[in-house]
Residue, then its C-alpha position, 0 to 999 in steps of 0.5 A: m500500500d502506498e503512502l497516500e493510501l495509508l494516510k487516507k486510511g488513517w484519516k478515517n480512523e478515530d485515532t489520527s494522532r499517529f498520522p501527519k497533517l498534510t497540507y493541500n500542496e503536500i497531498c497534490g505533490m504526492i498525487l503528482k509523484k504517483s501520476s508521473s510514475i504511472v505515465k512513465w510506465i505507460f511510455i516504457i511498456s509501449i516501447l517494450e511492446f513495440v520491441f517485443w512484436t519487432l523481435i517476433s517479426f524478426v524471428l518469424k522472418d524465415a518461416d515458410y509462410n513469410k517466404r511464401f508471402d514474399s514470393y507474391h512481390a506485394e512490396n508496393i502495398m505492404i511497405p507503404f502500409i508498414v511505414l505508415g504504421y511505424i509513423i503513427l506508432a512514433y507519434f504515439f511514443y512521442k505523445f507518451f513521452t511528452n505527456y510524461r515530461t509535462i506531468s513531471a514538470t507540472d506544479n499545480a493541480k489543474k494542469l495535472m488533471e488536464t495532463i491525466l485526461k490527455t494521457r488517458k485519451t492518448v492510451k485509448q487512441y493507441v489501443a484503438f489504432n493497434l486493433i484497427y491496424m491489426a485487423l486491416s493487416v489481416f484483410i490486406v494479406l488475405g486480399i493479396q493471397f486472393n490475387k497472388d497465391e496460386e493455390m488460392i486462385s485455383l480454389i477460386e476458379q474451381a468455386s466459380a466453375n461450380g457456381e459456388l464463388f459467393r459461398f467460397y468468399a463468404v466462408t473465407s471472410l467469416i473464417a477471417i473475421a472469426a480469427v480477427l475477433v479471437i486475436i482482438g479478444v486476446i490483445l484486448g485482454f492484454y491491454y486490459l491487464i496492463y494499460g487498464i490497470l495503469l489507467k484505473r490508477l491514473n483515474n483514481n488520482y484524477k478523482e482525488l484531485k477533483r475532490l480536493e479542488t471542490 
């Protein structure tokens, strides 16, 4: 239990002689310190997450599926898409860092509350971007396979010859959607455990500051 929570519990007891009488500025300072630490960890975890997925991509680079996908020569589609993803991720890393710098230099409750709200908004946008980018990646790869993969083209031609082209596309799309939903569920669970806990603590600090301001 941190120092602020211990003091809050002590104030609720009848015997408060053992607990120091903190001023408004001292309480704000403690909340500021906690909030700064939380925002710093949000920034660090986002970087570690990026490094983790980059390492996974590097390890799987020589996998049979990736080698097969490289043979499609879809660089004109994938490279701009990947570069765009890196640019947007760099923007979020910059926002996380600037939020940390801002909250570390903050010396008043109002500014701290504004920075907490901005950080919460940035994290939610970051999570939404990752999920949307992942879903788009799946469907872009699937679209490339429909047009480049010889086995897939053969299946499409066979389905068309049998008058089952619509059924083929429908089943394939449903399978892809189901796979995306499962992946999104797993990633959301990860984000809830990591960023969700940090955001909850940050939100508690915001509520405490709001209570002090009233």
